[in-house]
N, C-alpha and C positions, 0 to 999 in steps of 0.2 A: 297754373294755367297751361294748357297744351293743345294738341290737335284733337279733332273730334274722334272719339273712340266708340260711339254707339251707346245705347242705354245700358246703365249699370255702373256701379261704383268699381273702382280699380281694385286690384288684388291687395294692395296695401290697406285700403279701407276695410275690405272684407276680412283680412287677417286680423286687423285691430279689433273687429267685433268678436271674432271667434275666440280670441285669446283673452278677452276681458270678461270678468264675472259681472253679469248684467241684470238690470232691475225692473220690475213693474210694481204696481201698487200693492205689494204685500200679498198676504195669504188670500186664498179664494174666498174665505169667509169675509175678509175685509172688503173684497170687491162686491160681494153680495150685499153687504151693509150699505155700500155706496149706491148701488143700484136701487136699493129700497127707498132712497130719498125721493125718487121720482123725477130727478132733474132731466130735462130734455136736452140731449146732446146738440140739438139744432136750435136751442133757444136764442143764442146770440145772433145766428144768421137769420133766424126768423124775424127777430126784432129789426135786423138791418133791412128787411123788406124784400127779400128775394121771393119771387112767386113760383119759381120752378126749381126743382132740385138739380143744381149744376155743381159738379165736383170742383174743388179748388185745391191747388197744390198744398199738401200738408207742410211743405217746406216753409210756407209762410204762416202756418200755425192756426188755421181755422178749419172747421168742419164744413161739409156741404150745406148750403142753404136748405131750409125746410119749408113746410106749410103749416096749416092750422091743426096739426094732429098731435099735439103734445100728449104724452101718456098713451093710454088705450092700446097696448100691444094686441095684435090680432093674429092668433095662431089657430083659429078655429078649424082651418083646413089642413092643419099639420097631421102628419102620420108618424107614429112611433114604431121603429124597427129595432128591437133589442135596446141598446143604450143610446140609440140615435133618434133625434127628432128632426124630420124633414118638413119644410114649409115653403109655400110659394110666395112670390112677391109680384104684385100686379097693381099698377096705379095708372089710371087714365084721367086726365084732367084737361081743363080749358079755362081761359081767362083773358085778361086784358091788361096791357101795360101802356102807360102814357109817354114813356121816354125810350123809344126804340130807334136805333140808327141804321141807315142803309149804307151802301158802299160809297156814296157820294158825301157822306158826312151830314146828311139831313136827318133830323129827328122828328118823330111824331108818334101817334098812338097806333097800336095794332092789337087785334085779338090773336090768340094762339091756341094750339092744342098740343098736348104732350102725352107720351106713353112710356111707361117703364115696366119691364118684366124681368123676372129672374127667380132665384130660389136660394135656400140656405139649408144648412144642416148643423145641428148642435148635439153634443154628447157629453156625458159625465160618467166617470167610472173610476172608483177606487182612488179618489184624490186627483184625477185628471179631468180637466175641462178643455174641450176642444170644439172646433167648428170652422165653418167657412160660409161665404156668401158671395153671390154674383148677381149683378143686374146690368141691363143695357137700357138706355133711354135716348129718346129723340124728341125734338120739338119742331113745330112748323108754325110760321106766322101766316095769318090769313089775309093780311093787307098786301095787295099786289105791288105796292111801292117799296116793300121791305123784302129783300131777297132772303130766302131760307139759307141757313148756313150748311144744311145737309151734313151735319156732323153727328156721329153716333157716340154717345158717352158710354163707356164701359168701366165697371169697377169690380174688382175681386179682392176679397180679404180672407185670411186664414189665421187661426190663433190656436196656441197650445199652452195650457197652464198646468203646472204640477205642484202640488203641495206635498213635498217628501215627508215632512213631519210638521209639528206645530211651529218649528223655528225656521224651516227652510222652504222657500218657494221660488220657482223659476217660471217665467213666462216668455214665450216666443211669439212674434207676430210678423205678418207680411201684408202689404197692401199694394195693389197695382191699379193705376188709373190711366185711362185713355180718354182725354177730355179736351175741352176748349174753353176759352174765355169769350163770352158773348160780346159782340161789338158794342162799345160804349165808353163811358168815362173811366178814368183810373180809380183804383180802390186799393190803397196800400195794405189794408188788413187782409184782403183776399189775394194780394200779390198780382193785381191786374193793372196793366198800363193803359194809357189813353189810346183807344183804337177807333175813335169816332169817324175818322176819315180814311180808314183802311179798307181796301177792297175785300180782304179776307180776314176772318178772326184769327187770333192766335190759337194754334192747336199744339198739344203737348202730351207726352206720356211721362209717368212718374212711378218709380218703384221705391217703396219704403220698407225696410225690414230692420228688426232689432230684437233685443232680448233684455230681460231684467231679472235680477236676483235680489231677494230680500232675506236677511238673516235676523231672526228674532220674531217672537210672536207679536201679533198686532197690538196686544195690550202689555207687552213687556216693558220694563223700565227703560231699556235701551234697544234700539233697532237700527240696523244698517241696510240701506238700499243702494244698489249700484245699477246703473243703466247705460245703454248705448244704443244708437240708432244710426243707420245710413239712409239718406234720402237722395235719390238720383233723379234729377229733372232734366228732360230733354224736349226742346221745342222743334216742331216740324217746319215752321216757317224759316226760310233761309235767312231773312233779315233779323231773326231773333235768336239765332244759334249762339250768339255771344253770351246769352243768359243761361245756357246749359251749365249745370253745376252738380257737384257732389257735396253734400253736407254731412259731416260726421259730428254727432253729439255724444258726449261722454259726461256722466254726472254721478255724484255721490251725495247721499243725504243721510245724516245721523239724526235720529229723533229720540227724544227723552220724555218720560212721563213726569210732568211738573206737578200735577195734582190729579185728583180722581176724574176730573172732567177736562183737563187741559194738557195738551201735548205740544212741546216745543221742538224745533228742529233747526239745523244749520245745513246749508246746501251749497255745493260748488258745481258749476256746469261749464264745460268748455265746448265751443262749437267752431268747427273748421269749415270755411266756405271755399271750395276749390272750383273755380270756373275753368271748364275744359277747353274752350275755344278762344281764338283771337278775337279781339274787339274790332268793330269797324274802323276803317282808317280815320285818323284824326291828326291834328298837328303834332301830337306827341309820338306818332308812329305806332300806335297800339298801346293800350293801357292794361295794367294788371288789376283785375277786379277782385282778386282773392282777399280774404280778411279772416281774422280770428276774433271770437267773442268769449269773454269770461263773465260769469255771473257768480256773485258772492251774496247769498241770501240768508236771512234768518226769518223764522216765522213760527206760527203756532196754530193749532186746531183746537176748537172749543166745542164741546158737546154740552150745551147748557141744559138740555132736556131731550126727550125723545122727539120733540117737535121743533127744536131750533138747533142748528149746527152752523159753525162758521170756521173758516180757515183763511189765513192770509200770510203773505211773505213780503219782505221789503229788503232792498239791498242795492248793491252797485253793479252796473253793467258797463263793461269796457269793450269797445270795438276798435281793433287796430287794423288799419289798411296796409296791405303790402306795397301798394303803389305810393311812392313818396309824394306825388302830386295830389293824390287824394288825402294822404295824411297831413299835408301842409294846410289843407282847408279845414282840418280839425278832426282828429280821432275822437270817437264818441266815448264819453265817460260821464254817466248821469245816474241818478237814482231811478230805480224801477220797483214796481210793486204789483201784486195780484191780491185781490180780496174777493171772497165769495161768502155770502150768508144765505142760508135757506131756512124758511119758516113755514111749517105746516100746522096751522092752528087747528085744523081738523083733518080727518082722513080724506076729505073731499077737496081740500084747498092746498095750494103750494105757492109761495112767493119766494123769488130768488133775486138777490141783489149782487151785482158784480162790478168791479172797478179795477182797471189795470192801466199801466203805462209801460211801454217797451218799444225798442227800435225795430223797424222793418226796412228792408232794402229794395227799393223799386227798380233801380238800375235801368233808367230810361235814357236811351241814346237819341239825341236830336241834334240836327245841324252839326254833325261831326264832333260832338262833345258830350260828355257825361253831365247831365243837368244837375242831378243831386246824388249824394253818396248814400243817403238813407232818409227815412221819415220817422220822426218820433211820434208814436201813436198813443193817445190817451182816450179812454172810453169808459163810460159808466152806463149800466143798463139795469132795468127793472122789469122782471117778467113774472106773470102770475097765471095760474090755471084754477078753474073751479069746476068740479063735477056736478052739473045741475041735476042730472038723474043718473041712473045706472048706465044709461047708454048715450049720454050727452055731455060733452066737455066744452067749456068756454075757456079761451086763452086770450091774453092781452099782454102787450109789452111795449116798452119804449127805450130809447137810448139817446145819449148825447156824446159827441166826440170832438176831439181837437187834433188835427194833424199838422205837424211842424216839419216842413221840408228843409233839409239842410244840405249844402250851405246857401241855396238860392234865396231863402227867407220867405218862401210861400207859406201861408197859413190858411188852414181850412177849418171852418166850424160846421159840424154835422149834427143832425138829429133825425129821428125817425120813430115811427110807431106802427104797431100791427095789432090785429084782433081777428079772432076766428072762432068758428063753431064746428064741432065734429059730432056726427050722429051715427051711433052703431046700429046696423041693420038687424032685422029680426033673426036671420039665419046666419049670415057671415058677411064680413066686410063692413065698410063704413063710408059715409059721404061727408066731405068737409067743405067749408066755404071760408075764405080768409081775405082780408084786405090789408094793404100796407101803404105807408107813405114814407119816403125818405128824401132828405134835402141836404144840400151842401152850399154854404156861402164861403167863397174863396177870396183871398186877397188878389188873386188873378181871376178877373171876372170871366175869362174864357172857360174856367173850370167850374163855374156855378152849375148846379143842376137840381131838378126837382122831379121826382118820379112817383107815380101812384099806380096801384094795380090791384086786381082781384083774381082769385083762383077758386074754381070749384072742381073737386076731384072725387073719384071713387077709388077706394083702396082695399086690397086684400093682402094680408101679410103684416109683418112688423115693420112699420115705417122707420122707427128709430130703435132697432134692436141690436142684435149681436154685432153686426157689421159696423155700427157707429160707435159702440161703446168698448170694443175690445182691441183689435189689432191696431187701428190708427192711433189709439191713445199711447201706445208705446213710443211713438215718435213726437212727443210733446214736451220734451225736457226743457226747452228754452221758450216755450210758447204758453199762452194763456187762452184756454177755451172752456167756458163754464160747462160743467156737467160731464166732461169726458172721464172724470175719475182719476186723472193722473197729471201731475206736473213734476215728476221726480219725487213725489211724496205721497204716501198712501192716503193722507187726509183729503186730497183733492178728489 
């Protein structure tokens, strides 16, 4: 922990990345197989009920929330130039949310409109896969009692993957986010603190970059995958700069063919959390928020048939705090697990089940003290999609979750559901409509909430394409996000 240095990880962190042989989900063919499952990278966030695409720090391990547009990539307006495919991104929507907060801490319902525009490029040539994507988005509330945040969200990603031969593959990725957390209740999975009574929302920028190296063919008896990522998060709010941090993730995974349809693996991941700024004044005279995490996991992937796939891992997660005061309240050492199962009974249907438990660190400073060291998050979700016609997609999903705040003892029970329809238009683009409900019952009644919303949007381009499935996935060594294709092991 040190003085403010500006966005970006320090030279020590960068050097560590460049000197490490580093991993992504195996060969390009393995990635193509994963993409063919049709898993929506935004399925979890969609089930969580977000009605507008708002980016979330990848440091906390989740993707941006989505809408009712699972599947159905739309590149009708793309243009091919040599080995490159260029395509636009345009989404215009409007809707209503029942739980919106103003700067006085009062909540109520409000209609809104949002617009997103950008573009992307993809290319493939002689074993190289590469591309980039950029978009900007803004949202406006229509209720005069709710002040617009007037914050522009920007996201840029770039990716390069090379299969040198059948045994060697390397992937490099970078993602830049300039975003904010909408004013509202805390959400540990998305790394958002309680800002219901704040005058301004939390605004932040984040740079994530990493590389991955895999040795061994995707179907080889043995396969080694090495990975590293740096995630550099910086808050613009002066009272939140104590949360600025550099996170370095290093991981190694050894997988083995156990049978014709089953592949087992062992995995070790180390994460270093380095907070760059001093904490607010407190009786201890400033606290050290740095910590280290170790994950020791075993797991297996199972390809029962062309219609059913499953992968899971279980193991021990240990979190050691550098501050003796935090350590005295209990270093974390618990079981952790990730499970994903996908079933496609026909070419028009997909059902995905996911279940995970892992620690998150909210780091909320209130009344001159650190309220909790971390939150143990457990969540199970079920999502499905059905293609009604060639141009109509139906989606639905639900989730249940349990958040345990430590050491304060606060416990939250969460659940939510969502459903949507998307209609492909005759020439180009599509129109979608979606509804969500999410709810939390907390042992601290002040943290109870219930939110409903509906969104109608018009879209051109790929809603969940390259930008969501490539570069950000490199930085998910310690996280669990269904459908991203990577958790340090090619089977994800």
